[in-house]
NUKOLGU-714058 format. One record per atom (N, C-alpha, C): x, y negated, z negated; residue in one letter. Coordinates in steps of 0.2 Angstrom, whole numbers, plus 5000, padded with zeros to 4 digits. Layout:
BEGIN
XYZa...
***
This chain:
BEGIN
519749955317m519349965311m519649935305m519349895301a519649865296a519849915290a520449905287s520649955282s520349935275s520249985271i519949975264i520549985260i520649935255s521149935250s520949925243s521249955238s521149945231s521749955227s521849915222s522449925218s522449995216s523050015217g523250085214g523150145220g522850125225i522650175230i523350195234i523750135235g524350145239g524850185234g524950165228s525450185224s525250245219s524550255218g524350305214g524350285207g524550225205l524450195199l523750175197l523650185190d522950165187d522950095185d522950055191v523049985190v522549955185v521849975186a521349945182a521449955175a521650015173s521750035166s522349995163s522849985167i523449955165i523249875164i522849845168i522649775167i522149775161i521749815160k521249815155k521649815148k522149865148q522549865142q522949805140q523249775146l523649715145l523149655143l522549655146m522049605144m521849615137m521749675134d521549685127d522049655123d522649655124v523249625120v523149545121v523049525127e522949455128e522349425124e521849465123m521249435120m521249445113m521749465110q521849465102q521749395099q522049345102p521949285099p521149265099p520849285104l520049265105l519649305100l519849365098t519549405093t519649375086t520249355085a520449315079a520049255078a519949215084l519549155083l518749175081l518549225084n517849245083n517749275076n518249305073t518249325066t518249265061t518749215063k518749155059k518149115059k517749115065e517149075066e516649115061e516549185061t516149215057t516249205050t516849195048g516949175041g516749105039g516849065044y516548995043y515848995042y515549025047q514749035047q514549055040q514849105037s514649135031s514749085025s515249045026k515348995021k514848945021k514648925028l514148875029l513448905025l513348965027t512648995024t512748995016t513249015013t513349015006t513248945003t513548895006y513548825004y512748805004y512448825009g511748805010g511348835004g511448895002t511148924996t511348894990t511948874989l512248834983l511848764983l511748734988k511448674988k510748674986k510448724988s509748734985s509748754978s510248794975a510248804968a510448744964a510848704967v511048644963v510448594963v510048594968a509448554968a508948574963a508948634962s508548664956s508748634949s509448634949v509748604942v509548534942v509648494947q509448424948q508748414945q508248454948t507548444946t507448454939t507848504936a507748524929a508048474925a508648444927a508948384923a508548324923a508148314929r507748254929r507148264924r506948324923a506348334918a506648324911a507248344910l507548334903l507648264901l507748214906k507848144905k507248104904k506648134904s505948104903s505848094895s505848034893s505848014886s505148044883s504648044887t503948064884t503948134882t504448174885l504448244884l504648254876l504948214873y505148224866y504748184861y504248144863s503848114859s503148144858s503048204862s502448234862s502248264854s501648264853m501448284846m500848344847m500848384842s500348434842s499948434836s499248454837a498848454832a498448524832a498548554826t498348624825t497848634820t497348674821s496848684816s496948754814s496948764807s497148834805s496548884806s495948854808d495348894809d495048864815d495148884821s494848854827s494148864828s493848904824t493148914824t492748854821t493148824817v492848764813v492948704818v493548694820f493648634825f494348644828f494348624834s495048624838s495248544838s495948544839a496248474839a496748464844a496848404846s497448384851s497748314848s498348304850a498648244848a499048204854a499148144853n499548104858n500148084854n500548044858t501148014855t501047964849t500447944849a500347894843a500247934836a500147994836a500048034830a500648034826a500548044820q501148054815q501148124812q501648154810a501748214807a501348214800a500948254799a500548254793a500148324792a499848334786t499348384785t498748364782t498148384784y497548354782y497048414780y496648404775s496148454773s495548424776s495148464781v494648444784v494048484783v493448454781q492848494780q492348474785q492048514789v491548494793v490848514790v490548454788v489848464784v489348474789v489248434794d488748444799d489048424806d488848454811r488948434818r488448384820r488648344825a488148294828a487648334832a487048314832q486548354836q486148304840q485848324846t485348294849t484648304846t484248264848h483548274846h483148314851h482848364849a482548414854a481848424851a481248404855i480548424853i480248454858i479748494856s479348534861s478548524860s478248514866s477448494865s477048554863s476448544862q475948594861q475848634868q475548694868g475548734874g475048714879g475148724885f474748714891f474648774895f474048784898a473848844901a474248844908a474348794911s474648794918s475148734918s475648734923i476048684924i475848644930i475348674934t475148634940t474548604939t474148624934d473448584933d473548514931d473048474932a473148404930a473048404922a473548364919v473548354912v472948304910v472848254914d472348204913d472048174920d471448164921s471148134927s471348064928s471448024922d471547954923d472347944923d472447884926a473147864926a473347834919a473947834918g474247814911g474947794911g475247794905k475947774905k476247814898k476847824899i477247854893i477847814892i477847784886k478347744883k478847784879k479547784881i480047824878i480547774874i480547784868e481047744864e481547794860e482147764860l482647804856l482847754850l482947784844g483147754838g483347794832g483247764827t483447804820t482847814816t482747884814f482247894810f482547914803f482347874798s482647884791s482147864786s482147904781a481647894775a480947874778a480747914783g480047914785g479947854790g480447814792v480347754796v480747764802v480447754808f480847754814f481047674816f481647664818t481847604820t482147604827t481847574831s482147574838s482847544839s483247574843d483947554844d483947494848d484147434846e484147374849e484547374856e485047424856d485547424862d485247464867d484647494866k484347534871k483647514872k483547484878t482847464880t482347514881t481747514878p481247564879p481047574887p480947634889t480747644896t480047664896t479647634900t478947644901t478847674908t478547734908i478447774914i477747774917i477547754923d476947764925d476747834927d476147854925i475947924927i475347914931i475347944937a474847944942a474247984939a473647964941a473048004940a473148074942a472848124938s472848194939s473548224940s474048194937s474748224937s474748284933s475148334936s475248394933s475848394928s475948444924l476448444919l477148444923l477148474928e477748474933e477948404935e477448374937e477548304940e477748254934e477448264928i477648224922i478348234920i478548304920r479248314919r479748284924r479548284930d479948254935d480048174935d479448144933a479448074932a479848054926a479848094921i480248074915i481048084917i481248134920n481948144922n482148094927n481648064932d481848014937d481947944934d481647934928a481747874924a482347854921a482747904920n483447894917n483347864910n482847884906a482747854900a483147874894a483647914895g484047944889g483848004887g483348034890v483148104888v483048144894v483048214893r482948254899r482348304897r481948314902a481348354901a481348424905a481148474901n481148534904n480448574903n480248624907l479748664906l479948734904l479648754898v479848824896v479148864895v479248924898y478748974898y478849024891y478449014886v478549044880v478249114880v477749124884g477449194885g477049214879g476949274878g476649304872g475849304874g475449314869d474749324870d474349264870d474649204869t474349144870t474049124876t473549084877l473249064883l473549004885l474048974881e474348914883e475148924883e475448964887p476148984887p476648934889p476448874892y476948834894y477048774890y477648754888k477848694884k478248644888k478148584886l478648534889l479148514883l479748514885t480348504880t480648434882t480848394877l481248334878l481848334873l482448324876t483048324872t483448254874t483648224869s484048164870s484648184873s484848134878d485548144882d486148144877d486148104872d486648094867d486548124860d487048144857t487048164850t487048104846t486848114839g486848054834g486248044832g486148014826a485547994822a485147944826a485547904829k485147844833k484847864839k484847934841n484547954847n483847994846n483547974840s482848014839s482347984844s481948024846i481448014852i480747994849i480447944852k479747924850k479447914857k478847944858l478447944864l477747914862l477547854866t476947824865t476547824871t475947854871v475547854877v475047794878v475047764883l474547704884l474147724890l473547684891d473147694897d473347644902d472947634907a473147584912a473147514910a472747504904s472747434902s473247424896s473747474895d474247464890d473947474883d473347504882v473047524876v473347594873v473647594867v473947654865v473347714864v473547774866q473047824866q473347874861q472947894856n473247944851n472647994849n472248004854d471648054852d471748124854d472348144855n472548214857n472148244863n471948194867t471648224873t471948194879t471948234885g472248204891g472948194890g473248134893l473948114893l474148104885l473648094881a473848074874a474148144870a474048194874q474348264871q475148254871q475348204875l476148204875l476348144871l475948124866s476248074861s476648104856s477148064853f477548094848f477848034844f477548034837d477847974833d478148014827d478748004826p479148034821p478848014814p478547964813e478347934807e477647974804e477348004809v476748034808v476848114806v476548134801d476648214800d476348254805d476648304807q476348354812q475648374810q475248374815g474548404814g474148344811g474348284812a473948224809a473448204814a473548224821f473048204826f472348234824f471748204826p471748154831p471848084829p471948064822d472048004820d472747974821d473248024821g473948004822g474148024829g474848014830a475148044836a475748084835a475748144835n476248184833n476148254836n476048264843q475848324846q476448364848q477048354845f477648394847f477948424841f478248484841d478648514836d479348484837d479748474831v480448454831v480848524831v481248534836n481648594836n482348584833n482648524835t483248504831t483248424830t483448414824v483448344821v484048304824v483948244826a484548204828a484948184822a485548194823q486048184817q486748174819q487048134815d487748114816d488248174813d488848174816a489348224813a489548194807a489648244802h489848224795h490448274793h490948244792l491548284790l491948244784l492248284780k492748254775k493448264777k493848214777i494548214778i494848194772i495248244769d495548234763d495048204758d494448224758g493948204753g493548144755g493748114760l493448054762l492848064767l492248044766d491648054771d491748014777d491648044783v491748014790v491148034794v490847984796y490248004801y490347974808y490148014813r490247994819r489648014823r489447984829t488848004833t489048064837t489648084838t489748144843t490248194839t490348244842n490748304839n491448294841n491548244846s492248234848s492448174844s492948174840i493148114835i493848104836i493948044839s494648024841s494847964837s494447934833d494647874829d494747874822d494647944819a494747944812a495447954810a495847994814i496548004812i496947974819i497347924818t497747894823t498047944828t497947944834g498247984839g497948054839g497448074835v497248144835v496448144837v496248194841t495548204843t495348274840t494848264836l494548324833l493848344837l493848414839s493248434842s492848484838s492348464835l491948504829l491648564833l491648624829a491348684832a490848714827a490948704821a490548734816a490648714809a490248724804q490348704797q490848744794q491248714790g491848754787g492348704785g492848734781t493448694778t494048724781t494548684783t495148714786t495648664785t496248674788t496848634787t497048604794t497148544795l497448514801l498148494800l498548524805t499248504805t499448474811t499748414810v500048374815v500848374815v501148384820a501848394820a502148384827a502748374828k503148364834k502948424838k502848414845d502748464849d503348484853d503748534851s504348554854s504248604860s503648624861a503548674866a503648654873a503448594875s503548564882s504348554883s504648524878a505348514878a505748574879a505548624875k505948694875k505848724881k505248724884s505148744891s505548714896s505648644896a506048614900a506748634900a506948644893m507648664892m507848734895m507348774894n507348844897n507448844904n507048804907t507048794915t507748774917t508048724913f508748694915f509248754914f509248794909v509748844908v509648894913v509048914915t508948964920t509248944927t509048874929a509348854935a510048844935a510348824929y511048824929y511448884930y511148934926n511449004926n511349034933n510849014937d510749044944d511349014948d511448954948v512048924952v512748944950v512748954943s513448974941s513549044943s513049094943k513149164945k513349164953k512949124957q513149114964q513849094965q514049044961l514749024962l515249084960l515149114955r515549174953r515649224958r515049244960d515049294965d515349274972d515349214974a515649194980a516349174980a516649174973m517349154972m517749214970m517449264968t517749324965t518249354969t518849374966y519349414970y519449474966y519349534970n519449594967n520149624968n520449614962a521249634962a521349714964a520849754962s520949824963s520849844970s520349814973t520249824980t520649774985t520949724982k521249664985k520749634991k520149634988q519549604993q519349534990q519449484995a519149424993a518449414995a518149364991s517449344993s517449284997s516849264999i516749215005i517049155003i517049134997l517349064995l517949074990l518249134990t518849134986t519349084989t519649044984g520148994986g519848934989g519148934990d518848874993d518948814988d519148754990s519248694986s518648664984s518148664989g517448634987g517148674982g517148744982a516848784977a517148774970a517848764970r518148754964r517948684961r517948634965s517748574963s517048574960s516548604964l515848614961l515848644955l516148704954q516148734948q516448694942q516948654943t517248614938t516748564936t516448534941a515948474940a515348494935a515148554937l514548584933l514748604926l515348634925r515548644918r515648584914r516048534917e516148474914e515448434912e514948444916m514348414914m514048444908m514148504907i513848534901i514148514894i514748484895g515148454890g515048384888g514548354892y514448284890y514248274883y514348214880s514148204873s513948134873s513548124867r513348054866r513248044858r513547994855s513447984848s513047924847s512547934842s512147874840s512147874832s512047814830a512047804823a511547844819a511647874813g511247904809g511047974812g511347994817s511148064820s511748114819s511648174817s512148224817s512248264823s511848244828y511848284835y512148244840y512548274844s512848234849s513048274856s512948334856t513048374862t512548424863t512548454869f512148504871f512148564866f512748584864s512848634859s512448624853s512448564851d512048544845d511348564845d511048564852l510348574853l510248654855l510748694854g510648764855g510848794862g511248744866v511448764873v512148774873v512448834873a513148844873a513448874879a514048854881l514348884887l514748944886l514648994890q514949064889q515649064893q516049114891r516649124895r516549134902r516049164904d515949174911d515649114915d515549064911g515249004914g514448994914g514149044911s513449044910s513249014904s512648994903l512348964897l511949004893l511949004887v511449034882v511048984878v510448994877f510048954874f509748984867f509848944862d509648964855d509048924854d508448954855s507848904855s507648894847s507848934843s507748914836s508148854834s508748854836k509148794835k508848734838k508548734844f508248684847f507648654843f507248704840d506648684836d506948644830d507448674827t507748634821t507948564823t508248554828a508448494830a507848444832a507348474835m506748434836m506348414830m506348454825a506048444819a506448404814a507048394815s507548364810s507448284810s507448254804s507348184804s508048144805s508548184805t509248154806t509448154814t509048164818t509148164825t508548144829t508748114835n508148094840n508348134846n508148194847v508348224853v508148184860v507648154860g507448114866g507948064867g508248024862d508747974863d509448014865d509548064862l510148104864l510148124872l509648144874l509548164881l509348114886l508948074884s508548024889s508747954888s509147934884s509347864883s509547834890s509247774891t509447734897t509947684896t510347684890s510847634888s511347634894s511547574896t512047574901t512747584899t512847574892t513547584889t513547664887t513047694885s513047754882s512347794884s512347814891p511747844893p511647914890p511047944890g510848004887g511248064891g511348124888i511648174892i511248194898i510648204898a510248224904a510248164909a510248104907v510348044912v511048054915v511548064912r512248074915r512248134919r511948184917m511948244921m511548234928m511048194928t510648184934t511048144938t511448094936t511848054940t512348094943t512648144940t513148184942t512948224948t512348254947l512048304952l511748264958l511548204957d511348154962d511948144967d512548134964s513148124968s513348184971s513348244968i513548304972i513048314978i512448304977l511948314982l511848254987l512148204986s512048144991s512348164998s512248115003t512448125010t513148125010t513448085005t514248085005t514548125000t514148164996g514448194991g514848264992g514948294987l515448354988l515148404993l514548424992l514248474996l514248455003l513948395004a513948365011a514648365015a515148345011s515748335013s516048405015s515948455011r516248515012r515948555018r515248545019t514948575024t515048545031t515248475030e515448435036e516048465039e516548475034g517248495036g517148565039g516748615036i516648675039i516348675046i515848625047n515548625054n516148595059n516548555057r517148525061r517548585063r517748625058s518148685060s517748735065s517148745064i516748785069i516748755076i516648685076t516748655083t517448655086t517948655082d518648655084d518748725087d518448775083i518548845086i518248855093i517648825093g517348825100g517748795105g518048745104r518448715109r519048755111r519348785105q519948835107q519748895111q519148915109r518848975113r518748965120r518548905122e518448885129e519048875132e519548845129t520248845132t520548915133t520548955128l520849025129l520449065134l519749055134a519449095140a519649075147a519749005148r520048985154r520749015155r521149015150r521849045151r521849115152r521349155149l521349225150l521149245157l520649205160v520449215167v521049205172v521449155170q522049145174q522549205174q522649225167i523149275166i522949345169i522249355169e522049415172e522149415180e522049355183a522149345190a522849355192a523249335188r524049335189r524249415189r523949445183y524049515183y523849555189y523249545191r522949575197r523449565203r523649495204k524049485210k524749515210k525049515203q525649555203q525649625204q525049655201f525049735202f524849745209f524449705213t524349715220t524949715224t525449665222a526049665226a526449725224a526449745218l526849805216l526549865219l525849865220d525549925223d525749925231d525849875234s526049865241s526749885242s527149865237l527849885237l527949955236l527649985231v527750055230v527450095236v526950075239a526650105245a527150105250a527450045251s527950045257s528550085256s528750085250m529350125248m529150205249m528550225247q528350295248q528350315255q528150265259k528150275267k528850285269k529250245267t529950245269t530350315267t530150335261s530350395258s530150455262s529550455264q529250505268q529550505275q529750445278y530050445284y530750475284y531150455279l531750475278l531850555277l531350575273t531250645272t531150685278t530750655282q530550695289q531250695293q531550635293q532150625298q532750675295q532750685289l533350725286l533150795288l532450815287a532250875288a532350895296a532250845300a532350865307a533050865309a533550825306l534250825307l534450895305l534250925300s534550985297s534351045302s533651035304s533451085309s533851085315s534051025318s534451015324s535151045323s535451035318t536051055316t536151135316t535651165313s535551235313s535551265320s
***
């Protein structure tokens, strides 16, 4: 029968516990490698976060180097109920007195009442000729640039069908039906409104029969005649069967006392670079000035992004002397280089003839002792409004010999974030270290297997030796005991 053996059975030694304790000692270098790798992984994660934060600074710097950001102009009405205004880069800083005398209007007319919108207006076929033009001093003059539109009206057409025929003709007017209600037996009216505002968009309607003979007897389709030259109520001898609801007129305003007339309420050619949107009659002030809001917002965004990455670096590099506790990147050369590059970037300057501004600090951006930035927006507004500086030139100049500050910043940040830049180089170095630790771990793991096997072999031999000695000891003890008994 085969014997069963196990380390320690023969000698009584706790061989398994002894080997485990010995191996715990042997595995200390492996534990150290694991701790070291965890540290490198933490650095890698921190650098990833820093890269994202630096990219935000890069985006903000690119926005600051846009020259159009500093040439924006604003136009402000002191009373927006009279008119609103906007400006483009062609506008010049100035103040104007603006009086809105009249707003431009469309021409709107409404027919006499009809009992139904579905009954036939006339049993015979006919035509409606629509003209647009100017009605002045009692005379209607057709607009030569707008060809009159003649619409065929089928026999027994209803008011609804006539409305649709007018709208389908695209004649420069739109037709609607309105139910006015009340006690009248004829509660439905046809309304026509010119598509465009302006005095040259007055409407004239001429009704003709199938033979193109003008009809103005106020019967049948002739009820839809409208001649602005004829006094209302002059039918049957005349043709003016519509009420005038709004008169076609141009916008009239006075700019610094000068009369200005336009066909619409949106006027963009009276003041260079400025568009006025008329809302109501009244007098108010228009102020055209540099628009610092967009540039100030871009500067705020840059300062916020910079302070974010600056704080991340401080937190990652701090060493607590009282607790003697280092942070993830304490003493890290890459972090120090990044911090130095960012702080030097804020110190960039550019001088230009005739300007008293040359640095970020002159624009209200100051570097604090802790590495963060503080932004004085009022100082920035002063710089934007000053006639002795060109903020756009200071920040966004593309001069090869003296580029703008934001242009230089962008170049620096592009370099830091490039595939061969500081961050890529540092993370590549960390990854190499992690790979090297992996190789060391594999080598050490193989060595530990061999060491444990050797320990087991040695302790197995020791166990056998001790067991043999114990048997010898027991035999000698028995022999001595027997000898003693025999002698007695």
